[in-house]
C-alpha positions as CSV (number, residue, x, y, z in Angstrom):
1,M,0.0,0.0,0.0
2,L,1.1,3.6,-0.3
3,V,3.0,4.9,2.5
4,R,3.3,8.5,3.9
5,A,5.8,10.1,6.2
6,A,3.3,9.6,9.1
7,T,3.4,5.9,8.5
8,L,7.0,6.0,9.6
9,L,5.6,6.2,13.1
10,F,5.1,2.5,13.0
11,F,8.5,1.7,11.6
12,L,11.3,4.1,12.3
13,G,13.1,3.0,15.3
14,L,16.2,3.5,17.2
15,F,17.6,3.0,20.7
16,L,20.2,5.6,21.9
17,G,22.5,4.5,24.6
18,G,22.3,7.6,26.8
19,N,22.8,7.5,30.5
20,G,21.3,4.1,30.8
21,Q,19.6,1.3,29.0
22,C,16.6,2.2,26.8
23,V,17.2,5.9,27.2
24,F,17.0,8.0,24.1
25,S,18.7,11.2,22.9
26,G,19.6,12.8,19.6
27,V,16.2,14.4,19.1
28,Y,15.1,15.4,15.6
29,N,11.8,17.3,14.9
30,L,10.9,16.1,11.5
31,G,7.8,15.6,9.4
32,G,5.5,16.8,12.2
33,G,6.9,14.2,14.6
34,T,9.8,13.7,17.1
35,Y,12.3,11.1,16.2
36,Y,15.5,9.7,17.8
37,S,18.5,8.2,16.1
38,S,21.8,6.3,16.8
39,S,24.3,4.0,15.2
40,D,24.8,2.3,18.6
41,N,23.7,-1.2,17.5
42,A,25.1,-2.7,20.7
43,G,22.9,-0.3,22.7
44,V,19.8,-1.5,20.9
45,V,20.7,-5.1,21.7
46,S,21.5,-4.3,25.3
47,C,18.1,-2.5,25.6
48,F,16.1,-5.4,24.1
49,N,17.8,-8.0,26.2
50,A,17.4,-5.9,29.4
51,V,13.5,-6.2,29.2
52,T,12.9,-9.1,31.6
53,F,10.7,-11.9,30.4
54,V,7.3,-12.1,32.1
55,S,6.6,-15.8,32.4
56,S,3.0,-15.4,33.5
57,R,2.2,-14.2,29.8
58,K,3.9,-17.1,28.2
59,A,1.2,-19.7,28.6
60,E,-1.6,-17.5,27.3
61,T,0.5,-16.5,24.3
62,I,1.2,-20.1,23.5
63,Q,-2.5,-21.0,23.9
64,Q,-3.6,-18.2,21.4
65,L,-0.9,-19.1,19.0
66,T,-2.1,-22.7,19.1
67,N,-5.6,-21.5,18.4
68,L,-4.3,-19.3,15.5
69,V,-2.5,-22.3,14.0
70,D,-5.6,-24.4,14.4
71,L,-7.6,-21.9,12.4
72,Y,-4.8,-21.2,9.7
73,S,-6.0,-22.5,6.4
74,F,-2.6,-23.8,5.3
75,T,-1.5,-25.5,8.5
76,D,-1.4,-28.9,6.9
77,I,0.2,-28.2,3.5
78,S,2.8,-25.9,5.0
79,K,4.4,-29.0,6.8
80,N,5.5,-30.3,3.3
81,S,4.1,-28.4,0.4
82,G,6.1,-30.0,-2.3
83,T,7.0,-28.2,-5.5
84,P,7.3,-25.5,-6.5
85,F,8.0,-23.8,-3.2
86,N,8.9,-26.7,-0.9
87,I,7.7,-25.1,2.2
88,Q,8.4,-27.2,5.3
89,V,7.2,-25.4,8.4
90,D,5.4,-27.4,11.1
91,L,3.9,-24.5,13.1
92,A,2.5,-26.7,15.9
93,A,5.9,-28.4,16.5
94,G,7.7,-25.0,16.5
95,I,5.3,-23.5,19.0
96,S,5.7,-26.6,21.2
97,T,9.5,-26.1,21.1
98,I,9.1,-22.5,22.0
99,S,6.8,-23.4,24.8
100,S,9.4,-25.8,26.4
101,T,12.3,-23.3,26.0
102,S,13.3,-21.2,29.0
103,Y,13.6,-17.4,28.3
104,T,15.1,-14.6,30.3
105,S,14.1,-11.7,28.0
106,E,10.9,-10.7,26.2
107,W,12.8,-10.0,23.1
108,A,14.1,-13.6,22.7
109,F,10.7,-15.1,23.2
110,H,8.8,-12.9,20.8
111,N,11.6,-13.0,18.2
112,D,11.6,-16.8,18.1
113,I,7.9,-16.7,17.4
114,N,8.4,-14.1,14.8
115,E,11.1,-16.1,13.0
116,L,9.0,-19.2,13.0
117,F,6.1,-17.5,11.3
118,A,8.4,-15.6,8.8
119,R,9.6,-19.0,7.5
120,L,6.1,-19.6,6.0
121,G,6.7,-16.8,3.4
122,D,3.1,-15.8,3.9
123,A,2.5,-12.1,4.6
124,H,-1.1,-13.0,5.6
125,T,0.2,-15.1,8.5
126,L,2.6,-13.2,10.8
127,Y,3.5,-12.6,14.4
128,Y,5.5,-9.4,15.3
129,P,7.1,-8.6,18.6
130,P,5.2,-6.2,20.9
131,T,4.8,-2.5,20.3
132,P,8.0,-1.0,21.7
133,F,10.2,-3.2,19.5
134,L,8.1,-2.3,16.5
135,N,9.1,1.3,16.8
136,F,12.6,0.4,15.6
137,V,13.7,0.4,12.0
138,L,17.2,-0.2,10.5
139,I,18.0,2.3,7.8
140,R,20.7,1.5,5.2
141,P,22.6,4.1,3.1
142,F,21.4,3.5,-0.5
143,K,18.5,3.0,-2.7
144,L,19.7,0.0,-4.7
145,S,19.6,-0.5,-8.4
146,A,20.3,-3.6,-10.4
147,Q,21.0,-4.8,-14.0
148,V,21.7,-8.0,-15.7
149,S,25.0,-8.5,-17.5
150,G,24.9,-11.7,-19.5
151,S,23.3,-14.0,-16.9
152,T,24.7,-12.2,-13.8
153,L,22.7,-9.9,-11.6
154,Q,24.8,-6.9,-10.6
155,I,23.7,-4.6,-7.7
156,F,24.7,-0.9,-7.6
157,A,24.6,1.7,-4.8
158,G,22.0,4.1,-6.1
159,E,21.1,7.4,-4.8
160,E,21.4,8.1,-1.0
161,T,18.6,6.9,1.2
162,T,16.1,9.7,1.8
163,F,12.8,9.9,3.7
164,F,10.2,12.5,4.6
165,S,9.7,13.2,0.9
166,G,13.3,13.5,0.3
167,S,14.0,16.2,2.8
168,E,16.1,14.0,5.1
169,T,19.1,11.9,4.2
170,F,21.1,9.0,5.6
171,A,24.1,11.3,5.9
172,G,22.0,13.9,7.8
173,F,21.2,11.4,10.5
174,S,24.3,9.2,10.6
175,G,26.9,11.8,9.8
176,F,28.4,9.3,7.2
177,N,28.9,10.8,3.8
178,V,27.9,8.2,1.1
179,N,28.3,10.4,-2.0
180,S,31.7,8.9,-3.1
181,Y,30.1,5.4,-3.3
182,V,26.9,6.3,-5.2
183,G,26.8,4.6,-8.6
184,K,29.4,1.9,-7.7
185,K,28.8,-1.8,-8.0
186,I,28.5,-3.6,-4.7
187,I,30.5,-6.8,-4.6
188,S,29.7,-8.0,-1.1
189,I,28.3,-7.1,2.4
190,N,30.1,-8.6,5.4
191,S,31.9,-11.0,3.1
192,V,28.7,-12.4,1.7
193,P,28.3,-12.0,-2.1
194,I,25.7,-9.2,-2.6
195,V,23.0,-11.1,-4.3
196,D,23.2,-13.9,-1.7
197,W,23.2,-11.2,1.1
198,L,20.0,-9.7,-0.4
199,Q,18.4,-13.1,-0.8
200,Q,18.9,-13.8,2.8
201,A,17.5,-10.4,3.7
202,G,14.4,-11.0,1.5
203,D,14.0,-14.5,3.0
204,R,14.0,-13.1,6.6
205,A,11.3,-10.6,5.7
206,G,9.0,-13.5,4.7
207,T,6.9,-11.6,2.2
208,S,6.5,-14.4,-0.4
209,R,6.8,-18.1,-0.8
210,D,8.8,-17.4,-4.0
211,A,12.5,-16.8,-3.7
212,G,12.7,-14.5,-6.7
213,V,9.9,-12.4,-5.4
214,R,11.6,-12.2,-2.0
215,L,14.8,-11.0,-3.7
216,N,12.8,-8.3,-5.5
217,N,11.5,-7.2,-2.1
218,A,15.0,-6.9,-0.7
219,I,16.2,-4.8,-3.6
220,L,13.2,-2.5,-3.8
221,S,12.7,-1.9,-0.1
222,A,13.8,-4.4,2.6
223,Y,17.5,-3.5,2.2
224,Q,16.8,0.2,2.6
225,F,14.3,0.1,5.4
226,A,14.1,-3.0,7.6
227,G,11.6,-2.8,10.5
228,I,11.9,-5.1,13.6
229,G,10.0,-8.3,12.8
230,S,11.4,-8.4,9.3
231,V,15.1,-8.2,10.0
232,D,17.7,-9.8,12.2
233,V,19.3,-7.3,14.5
234,P,22.9,-6.8,13.1
235,A,25.8,-8.3,15.1
236,S,27.8,-5.1,14.7
237,D,27.4,-1.4,14.6
238,T,28.7,-1.3,11.0
239,D,28.4,-3.4,7.8
240,S,31.5,-4.0,5.7
241,Y,30.9,-3.2,2.0
242,V,33.2,-4.1,-0.8
243,F,32.7,-1.8,-3.9
244,E,34.1,-2.4,-7.3
245,G,37.1,0.0,-7.8
246,V,37.6,0.7,-4.1
247,T,40.8,-0.9,-2.7
248,N,39.7,-1.5,0.9
249,P,36.3,-2.6,2.4
250,V,34.2,0.3,3.6
251,S,32.6,0.2,7.1
252,I,29.1,1.9,7.0
253,P,27.1,2.3,10.1
254,N,23.9,0.5,10.8
255,Y,21.5,3.3,11.7
256,W,18.4,3.1,13.8
257,L,15.5,5.5,14.2
258,I,12.7,5.4,16.8
259,T,9.5,7.4,17.1
260,D,8.6,7.0,20.8
261,T,10.2,8.2,24.0
262,Y,11.5,5.7,26.5
263,T,13.3,6.9,29.7
264,G,14.5,3.5,30.8
265,V,13.8,-0.3,30.8
266,S,10.7,0.0,33.0
267,D,9.2,2.5,30.6
268,F,10.0,0.3,27.7
269,S,8.6,-2.7,29.4
270,S,5.3,-1.0,30.3
271,A,4.4,-0.7,26.6
272,I,4.4,-4.5,26.1
273,P,1.1,-5.7,27.7
274,Y,-2.0,-5.6,25.6
275,G,-4.3,-2.6,26.5
276,G,-7.2,-3.1,24.1
277,R,-10.6,-4.8,24.2
278,R,-10.9,-8.4,25.5
279,R,-13.7,-10.7,24.7
280,D,-16.3,-8.1,24.0
281,A,-19.7,-9.4,23.1
282,P,-20.9,-8.3,19.7
283,T,-23.0,-5.1,19.8
284,T,-26.4,-4.7,18.0
285,E,-24.6,-2.7,15.3
286,D,-22.0,-5.4,14.8
287,Q,-24.8,-7.8,13.9
288,V,-26.2,-5.6,11.2
289,P,-25.0,-6.7,7.7
290,T,-22.0,-4.6,7.0
291,W,-23.3,-3.5,3.6
292,R,-26.3,-2.0,5.4
293,R,-24.0,-0.1,7.8
294,F,-22.1,1.3,4.9
295,V,-25.3,2.7,3.3
296,A,-26.4,4.2,6.6
297,S,-23.1,5.8,7.5
298,V,-22.7,8.5,4.9
299,P,-25.0,7.8,1.9
300,S,-24.5,11.2,0.3
301,I,-20.8,10.7,-0.2
302,L,-21.6,7.7,-2.5
303,Q,-23.3,10.1,-5.0
304,Q,-20.4,12.4,-5.3
305,T,-17.6,12.3,-7.9
306,N,-14.6,14.7,-8.2
307,V,-12.8,12.9,-11.1
308,K,-11.8,15.3,-13.8
309,K,-9.2,15.5,-16.6
310,L,-5.9,17.0,-15.3
311,D,-4.2,19.9,-16.9
312,E,-0.5,20.1,-17.1
313,E,0.1,21.8,-13.8
314,E,-2.3,19.4,-12.0
315,Q,-0.3,16.5,-13.5
316,R,2.9,17.8,-12.0
317,V,1.3,18.2,-8.6
318,A,-0.3,14.8,-8.6
319,W,2.8,13.0,-9.5
320,K,4.8,14.9,-6.9
321,E,2.4,13.6,-4.3
322,I,2.6,10.1,-5.7
323,E,6.4,10.2,-5.5
324,A,6.2,11.5,-1.9
325,R,3.9,8.6,-0.9
326,K,6.1,6.0,-2.5
327,R,9.4,7.4,-1.2
328,G,8.5,9.2,2.0
329,A,8.7,6.4,4.4
330,P,9.2,2.6,4.6
331,Q,6.4,0.2,4.6
332,R,4.3,0.2,7.7
333,Q,4.5,-2.5,10.4
334,P,1.2,-3.8,11.7
335,E,-0.5,-1.3,14.0
336,E,-1.6,-1.9,17.5
337,P,-5.2,-3.3,17.7
338,K,-7.7,-0.5,17.4
339,E,-11.5,-0.2,17.4
340,E,-13.2,-1.6,14.3
341,S,-14.8,0.9,12.0
342,H,-18.3,0.2,10.8
343,L,-17.7,0.0,7.1
344,P,-19.0,-2.3,4.3
345,S,-18.0,-6.0,3.9
346,F,-15.7,-5.2,1.1
347,L,-13.7,-3.2,3.7
348,K,-13.7,-6.2,5.9
349,F,-12.4,-9.0,3.7
350,R,-8.9,-8.2,2.8
351,S,-6.7,-9.8,1.7
352,E,-2.6,-19.0,-14.9
353,R,-1.9,-20.7,-15.9
354,L,-1.7,-18.3,-18.6
355,T,-0.8,-18.9,-21.8
356,S,0.4,-17.8,-24.9
357,P,2.0,-19.3,-28.0
358,A,5.1,-21.4,-27.1
359,D,7.5,-19.0,-29.0
360,S,6.6,-16.1,-26.6
361,L,6.6,-18.2,-23.4
362,K,9.2,-16.8,-21.0
363,R,10.5,-14.4,-23.7
364,T,13.0,-12.2,-21.9
365,T,14.1,-8.7,-22.8
366,D,17.2,-7.2,-21.3
367,W,16.5,-3.7,-19.9
368,T,19.2,-1.5,-18.4
369,P,17.4,0.9,-16.0
370,S,18.8,4.2,-14.7
371,I,20.8,3.7,-11.6
372,N,20.0,7.3,-10.7
373,E,20.2,10.6,-12.2
374,R,23.6,11.3,-10.7
375,V,25.2,8.3,-12.4
376,K,23.5,9.0,-15.7
377,S,23.2,5.3,-16.7
378,I,19.8,6.0,-18.2
379,G,17.8,3.6,-20.3
380,R,16.4,4.5,-23.7
381,R,13.8,7.3,-23.9
382,R,11.4,5.4,-26.1
383,A,8.0,6.5,-24.9
384,S,6.0,9.4,-23.4
385,F,3.2,9.4,-21.0
386,V,0.5,12.0,-20.3
387,T,-1.5,11.7,-17.0
388,S,-5.3,12.0,-17.4
389,F,-6.8,11.1,-14.0
390,V,-5.6,10.5,-10.4
391,S,-7.8,9.1,-7.7
392,D,-7.9,10.4,-4.1
393,G,-4.7,9.4,-2.4
394,G,-3.0,8.6,-5.7
395,T,-4.1,4.9,-5.5
396,V,-5.2,4.9,-9.2
397,V,-3.3,6.8,-12.0
398,C,-4.7,6.7,-15.5
399,G,-3.1,8.2,-18.6
400,R,-2.0,7.8,-22.2
401,L,1.2,6.0,-23.3
402,S,2.7,6.8,-26.7
403,Y,5.4,4.4,-27.7
404,G,7.1,3.1,-30.9
405,D,4.1,1.0,-32.2
406,G,1.2,3.3,-31.1
407,D,-0.8,4.3,-28.1
408,A,-2.0,2.4,-25.0
409,Q,-4.1,3.3,-22.0
410,V,-2.2,2.8,-18.8
411,L,-3.9,2.1,-15.4
412,L,-1.4,2.2,-12.5
413,V,-3.1,0.6,-9.4
414,T,-0.9,1.0,-6.4
415,S,-3.2,-0.5,-3.8
416,F,-6.7,-1.8,-3.2
417,A,-6.7,-0.1,0.3
418,P,-6.8,3.6,1.1
419,P,-3.7,5.4,2.3
420,S,-2.9,4.8,6.0
421,D,-3.9,8.3,7.0
422,Y,-7.4,7.9,5.6
423,T,-9.0,6.9,8.8
424,T,-12.6,8.1,9.0
425,D,-15.6,6.6,7.4
426,N,-16.0,9.7,5.3
427,E,-12.5,9.6,4.1
428,I,-12.5,6.0,3.2
429,N,-15.9,6.1,1.5
430,S,-14.8,9.1,-0.5
431,W,-11.6,7.4,-1.4
432,F,-13.5,4.4,-2.7
433,V,-15.9,6.4,-4.9
434,S,-12.9,8.2,-6.3
435,F,-11.2,4.9,-7.1
436,V,-14.1,3.4,-9.1
437,D,-14.9,6.8,-10.8
438,T,-11.3,7.2,-11.9
439,V,-11.3,3.8,-13.4
440,E,-14.5,4.5,-15.3
441,S,-13.2,7.8,-16.5
442,C,-10.1,6.0,-17.7
443,V,-12.1,3.5,-19.7
444,S,-14.4,6.2,-21.2
445,E,-11.4,8.2,-22.3
446,A,-9.9,5.2,-24.1
447,N,-13.2,4.5,-25.7
448,T,-13.6,8.0,-26.9
449,D,-10.1,8.0,-28.5
450,D,-10.5,4.4,-29.8
451,V,-7.4,3.2,-27.8
452,R,-7.9,-0.5,-27.5
453,D,-4.7,-1.7,-25.7
454,L,-4.6,-1.6,-21.8
455,L,-1.4,-1.8,-19.7
456,L,-2.2,-2.5,-16.0
457,D,0.7,-1.9,-13.6
458,V,0.3,-3.6,-10.3
459,R,3.9,-3.7,-9.2
460,S,4.2,-3.7,-5.3
461,N,0.4,-3.5,-4.9
462,G,0.1,-5.2,-1.5
463,G,-3.6,-5.8,-1.9
464,G,-6.5,-4.6,0.3
465,Y,-10.3,-5.2,-0.1
466,I,-11.3,-8.3,-2.0
467,C,-14.5,-6.7,-3.3
468,L,-12.7,-3.7,-4.6
469,A,-10.3,-5.9,-6.6
470,S,-13.4,-7.8,-7.9
471,A,-15.1,-4.5,-8.8
472,L,-12.1,-3.5,-10.9
473,Q,-12.4,-6.7,-12.8
474,Y,-16.1,-6.0,-13.2
475,Q,-15.3,-2.5,-14.7
476,L,-12.6,-3.8,-17.1
477,I,-13.9,-7.2,-18.3
478,K,-17.3,-6.6,-19.7
479,E,-18.0,-10.2,-20.4
480,W,-18.0,-10.9,-16.6
481,D,-21.5,-9.9,-15.5
482,Y,-22.7,-11.1,-12.1
483,L,-26.3,-10.8,-13.4
484,E,-25.6,-13.3,-16.2
485,N,-22.7,-15.7,-15.2
486,N,-20.3,-16.6,-12.5
487,D,-17.1,-15.8,-14.3
488,L,-16.3,-12.8,-11.9
489,Y,-16.0,-15.1,-8.8
490,N,-13.2,-17.2,-7.2
491,L,-13.9,-20.3,-5.1
492,Y,-12.9,-20.4,-1.5
493,D,-13.0,-22.9,1.4
494,F,-11.6,-23.1,4.9
495,R,-10.1,-25.7,7.1
496,K,-12.5,-27.3,9.6
497,S,-10.3,-28.0,12.6
498,A,-11.8,-29.0,15.9
499,L,-11.6,-25.4,17.1
500,M,-13.4,-24.2,13.9
501,E,-16.0,-26.8,14.4
502,Q,-16.7,-25.4,17.8
503,I,-16.9,-21.8,16.5
504,L,-19.2,-22.9,13.7
505,A,-21.5,-24.8,16.1
506,A,-21.8,-21.7,18.3
507,N,-22.8,-19.6,15.1
508,L,-19.8,-17.3,15.6
509,E,-18.3,-17.6,12.2
510,D,-19.1,-15.6,9.1
511,P,-22.8,-15.4,8.4
512,T,-24.3,-17.4,5.6
513,G,-25.0,-14.3,3.5
514,N,-21.2,-13.8,2.9
515,Y,-21.1,-16.9,0.7
516,L,-22.6,-17.5,-2.7
517,N,-23.7,-20.9,-4.0
518,P,-21.5,-21.8,-7.0
519,N,-24.1,-24.4,-8.1
520,T,-26.5,-21.6,-9.3
521,E,-25.9,-19.3,-12.2
522,P,-25.9,-16.5,-11.6
523,A,-24.8,-17.3,-8.0
524,V,-27.1,-16.4,-5.1
525,P,-26.5,-16.6,-1.3
526,Y,-27.1,-19.9,0.5
527,T,-30.4,-20.2,2.2
528,N,-28.9,-22.9,4.5
529,N,-25.5,-24.0,5.8
530,G,-24.4,-25.5,2.5
531,W,-21.3,-23.2,2.7
532,E,-20.0,-25.2,5.7
533,T,-21.4,-28.7,5.2
534,P,-20.9,-31.4,4.1
535,S,-17.2,-31.5,4.9
536,V,-14.6,-32.4,2.3
537,S,-11.5,-34.4,3.1
538,F,-8.0,-33.4,1.8
539,T,-4.6,-34.9,2.5
540,R,-2.0,-32.2,2.3
541,G,1.5,-32.0,3.7
542,G,1.1,-35.7,4.9
543,Q,-2.0,-34.8,7.1
544,T,-5.7,-35.4,6.4
545,S,-8.2,-32.8,7.5
546,N,-11.7,-31.7,6.8
547,Y,-12.5,-28.6,4.8
548,S,-15.7,-26.8,4.0
549,P,-17.3,-27.1,0.5
550,K,-16.0,-24.6,-2.0
551,S,-18.1,-21.4,-2.3
552,F,-17.9,-18.0,-3.8
553,F,-16.7,-15.6,-1.1
554,P,-17.4,-12.9,-0.2
555,D,-20.7,-11.5,-1.5
556,C,-19.9,-8.3,-3.4
557,R,-23.1,-8.0,-5.4
558,D,-24.3,-4.9,-3.6
559,L,-21.0,-3.2,-4.5
560,Y,-21.4,-3.9,-8.2
561,S,-25.1,-2.8,-8.2
562,G,-24.9,0.2,-6.0
563,Y,-21.5,1.7,-6.0
564,V,-19.8,1.0,-9.3
565,P,-20.6,3.4,-12.1
566,S,-22.8,2.1,-15.0
567,R,-20.9,0.0,-17.4
568,A,-21.7,1.9,-20.6
569,I,-18.7,0.4,-22.7
570,S,-19.7,-2.4,-25.0
571,N,-18.6,-6.0,-24.5
572,S,-15.1,-7.1,-25.8
573,Y,-13.9,-3.4,-25.7
574,W,-10.3,-4.1,-24.9
575,S,-8.3,-5.7,-27.7
576,K,-5.3,-6.6,-25.6
577,I,-4.4,-6.3,-21.9
578,L,-0.9,-6.6,-20.4
579,I,-0.4,-6.9,-16.6
580,L,3.0,-5.7,-15.3
581,T,4.0,-7.2,-11.9
582,D,7.1,-7.6,-9.8
583,G,5.6,-10.6,-7.9
584,L,4.9,-8.3,-4.9
585,C,1.3,-7.9,-6.2
586,G,-0.2,-9.6,-3.1
587,S,-3.5,-10.6,-1.5
588,A,-6.5,-8.9,-3.4
589,C,-4.0,-7.9,-6.0
590,S,-3.1,-11.5,-6.6
591,L,-6.7,-12.4,-7.0
592,F,-7.1,-9.6,-9.5
593,A,-4.0,-10.3,-11.7
594,T,-4.3,-14.1,-11.6
595,H,-8.1,-14.1,-12.3
596,I,-7.8,-11.9,-15.4
597,S,-4.8,-13.8,-16.8
598,Y,-6.2,-17.2,-16.0
599,G,-9.5,-16.3,-17.6
600,G,-7.6,-15.5,-20.9
601,Y,-8.2,-11.7,-20.9
602,G,-4.8,-10.5,-19.9
603,H,-1.1,-11.4,-20.3
604,L,1.4,-11.2,-17.5
605,V,4.8,-9.4,-17.8
606,S,7.1,-9.9,-14.9
607,V,10.1,-7.8,-13.8
608,G,13.2,-8.6,-11.6
609,G,13.9,-11.9,-9.8
610,R,17.0,-14.0,-10.4
611,P,18.0,-14.0,-14.1
612,G,16.8,-17.2,-15.9
613,V,14.9,-18.5,-12.9
614,E,11.1,-18.8,-13.1
615,M,9.3,-16.5,-10.7
616,D,5.7,-16.3,-9.5
617,T,3.7,-13.2,-10.6
618,S,2.0,-12.5,-7.2
619,S,2.3,-13.2,-3.4
620,F,0.3,-14.2,-0.3
621,A,-2.6,-15.2,-2.5
622,G,-4.3,-17.3,0.2
623,G,-7.7,-15.7,0.5
624,N,-8.6,-13.3,3.2
625,V,-6.5,-12.2,6.1
626,E,-7.8,-11.9,9.7
627,E,-6.1,-9.7,12.2
628,W,-6.2,-11.6,15.4
629,P,-7.6,-8.9,17.7
630,D,-10.5,-8.4,15.2
631,Y,-11.2,-12.0,14.7
632,V,-11.5,-13.0,18.4
633,Q,-14.1,-10.4,19.3
634,G,-17.3,-12.1,20.4
635,K,-15.8,-15.6,20.2
636,S,-15.4,-16.3,23.9
637,P,-14.5,-18.8,25.3
638,Y,-12.9,-20.3,22.2
639,V,-10.3,-17.7,21.4
640,D,-9.0,-14.6,23.1
641,N,-6.5,-11.7,22.5
642,M,-2.8,-12.1,23.0
643,P,-1.7,-11.0,26.4
644,T,0.7,-8.5,24.9
645,S,0.6,-5.8,22.2
646,A,2.2,-8.2,19.7
647,P,0.3,-8.0,16.4
648,A,-0.7,-11.3,14.9
649,R,-2.7,-12.3,11.7
650,F,-3.7,-15.5,9.9
651,N,-5.0,-16.5,6.5
652,H,-8.5,-17.8,7.0
653,H,-9.9,-18.9,3.7
654,E,-8.1,-20.7,0.8
655,M,-8.6,-19.2,-2.7
656,Y,-8.7,-21.3,-5.8
657,E,-8.4,-20.4,-9.4
658,G,-10.8,-22.1,-11.8
659,D,-11.2,-25.9,-11.1
660,E,-7.6,-26.2,-9.7
661,A,-7.2,-28.8,-6.9
662,V,-4.4,-26.9,-5.2
663,P,-5.0,-23.4,-3.7
664,R,-3.5,-20.5,-5.6
665,E,-1.1,-19.8,-2.7
666,F,0.9,-23.0,-3.5
667,Q,1.1,-22.8,-7.2
668,R,3.5,-20.7,-9.3
669,Y,2.0,-18.9,-12.2
670,P,4.9,-17.5,-14.2
671,A,4.5,-14.7,-16.6
672,E,4.6,-15.1,-20.3
673,F,7.1,-12.2,-20.8
674,H,9.8,-10.9,-18.6
675,L,11.9,-7.8,-18.3
676,N,15.3,-7.7,-16.5
677,Y,14.2,-4.6,-14.7
678,Y,14.8,-3.8,-11.1
679,D,14.5,-0.1,-10.6
680,S,11.7,1.8,-8.8
681,P,10.6,4.6,-11.1
682,V,10.1,8.1,-9.6
683,E,9.8,10.6,-12.4
684,I,7.0,10.3,-15.1
685,S,9.7,9.9,-17.8
686,E,11.0,6.8,-15.9
687,Y,7.6,5.3,-15.7
688,A,7.2,6.0,-19.5
689,D,10.6,4.2,-20.1
690,L,9.4,1.1,-18.3
691,W,5.9,1.1,-19.7
692,G,7.1,1.7,-23.3
693,Q,9.4,-1.4,-23.0
694,T,6.5,-3.4,-21.6
695,A,4.1,-2.2,-24.4
696,D,6.4,-3.9,-27.0
697,F,4.8,-7.1,-25.9
698,F,1.4,-6.1,-27.2
699,A,2.8,-7.1,-30.6
700,E,3.4,-10.7,-29.2
701,V,-0.1,-11.5,-28.1
702,P,-3.3,-12.1,-30.0
703,S,-6.3,-9.7,-30.0
704,M,-9.2,-10.8,-27.9
705,G,-11.6,-12.8,-30.0
706,S,-8.9,-14.3,-32.2
707,V,-8.3,-17.0,-29.6
708,S,-10.9,-18.0,-27.2
709,P,-10.0,-17.6,-23.5
710,T,-10.9,-21.2,-22.8
711,L,-8.6,-22.5,-25.6
712,T,-5.9,-20.1,-24.5
713,V,-5.9,-21.4,-21.0
714,M,-6.0,-25.0,-22.2
715,Y,-3.1,-24.4,-24.6
716,G,-1.1,-22.7,-21.8
717,M,-1.6,-25.6,-19.4
718,I,-0.3,-27.9,-22.1
719,V,2.8,-25.7,-22.6
720,A,3.3,-25.5,-18.8
721,I,3.3,-29.3,-18.6
722,V,5.7,-29.7,-21.5
723,V,8.1,-27.1,-20.0
724,A,7.8,-28.9,-16.6
725,L,8.6,-32.3,-18.2
726,V,11.6,-30.8,-20.0
727,M,12.9,-29.2,-16.8
728,F,12.4,-32.5,-15.0
């Protein structure tokens, strides 16, 4: 999701060794907040280890973790997933080991749990250390850039790390001047070859099950900003860099920032216990269908639209804000539990075999991106882009790309969730309306100008609301009409553990109305409990368990009928659709990209990863994520909150694509086309370069209608099988 400087409050961390442990100094008043900084890594470690372990909280934490694992949809298959990801994580056994281990510090206990869950590679299922630890973030000196030479991935020190919209620099905080190393190739860090070092960093962050995607995450963000819970605390105050052309290794400080004030160990320790709601009974309003609550909250806002064509000056202003959001702060750590907002169900449920002719399968184009403006290693200026529309918060950007072979409409979708500082119902509802209206304006503009090719850029889109992703599909693919067919929907099920059976028996799980019956067309809600019975048995990871029947989930029909603008464009409007992804298209974004490509309406183009190694096109595609403090409400005595402020979440439902037997989460859907591109564009011209190179692939795919989607998918599956046999 997009991040702002304010988001840094959940990430930026540092302990300063002042006159005692966990005492902070070095105050900076920046970006509207107060921050602290230090390169005293040993002081951070000393502070963390000084927080004495409270054994009375251990048993309750272990019990709730056991409950979470029992409800986790992928508990079985994660024990031994087999190819392509070969995940082997036995959560129950790991928790048992932690339970029997003696601890002296809170940090060691929570860090062990965090590392266990990170091994899943599932951003939907995580456990982070409690709040005071989460205020810490490790900041490194460069924005990385990369390029492929032959078959070798080379990593360069790009421009100096900046934050607060570029107003603050690494040198400004650390006092270490990195300018003389900008643009140089990095050979190793701490004697580990740089690509291997970055792979280890990406693996520790646990963002994806796919190694290539995890490497992309490290290059694009996890190296630069590493929040506690996604990084191992360094063993030294400095890292040793070896640069090409520099005789001796260079020691560069590990620098920490923190956003809260702690005056000692006791002050630090007091922030660990959980201070939120516990076992609240559902209120009357909680029992009202969430869509009805949405209509009742601010109905007038749903009739408003402020989408308009941007003039030249407005384009500059809009892109400046988008740049600030993308570069102003690292990704946000999970927040402390807070009161649930009464918003619609699409604001509750968050979260290819694709195919083409064999001669274009895995066609790779080398692309040498700009390292940064200072180095002047800039790729070809082959295309131009004019911004037409930008939604509230910069979540959707639409415009016209002109490149060598013609024009294409571009839709950049950075998130299916609002920016983190949109917190009120009015703000979120207004943002949502702006999102769908911007898309409709984009489609209408293309229709008016007879532009038939669409380029969808979903790189690093971390997902958001399932129904909003589905609504975007509904707006773009006119053949998918919920009033006529079920093509818009994905199938879901959930694991029926003993604990889940108890919750179901107590009528405390999702209401029947959230599920649609796939045996009717068009699908309608169940009128009985057919969404949960009869049970279906699957053997996965060497263990056999019961699962619910597969149903369409959640019910987004009110969204389509009441809040999405009228679909005035004729069926089969788009001639060709390309979907650009770095594999970090996650959750609801994975649903969106996979479903369009699997259905034969779009063609995937991937960027990054390890050269020559097949990479998945999306991540954490499990289904819907449940934040533990939200899920447990009203479910006493079966589950309860954690006894500390440690954030936890789990993947509840399994999502399937088509009639596949294995959930999408445990399948690799590679792209048809690939660019060896690793940069993170900032300027409009840089986006145009990337999009222009991507648009060349329009010439490689058939127009819609020349090959039926069904035949395309079947052909692609045959190609995938042949490729797998050859590789075997």
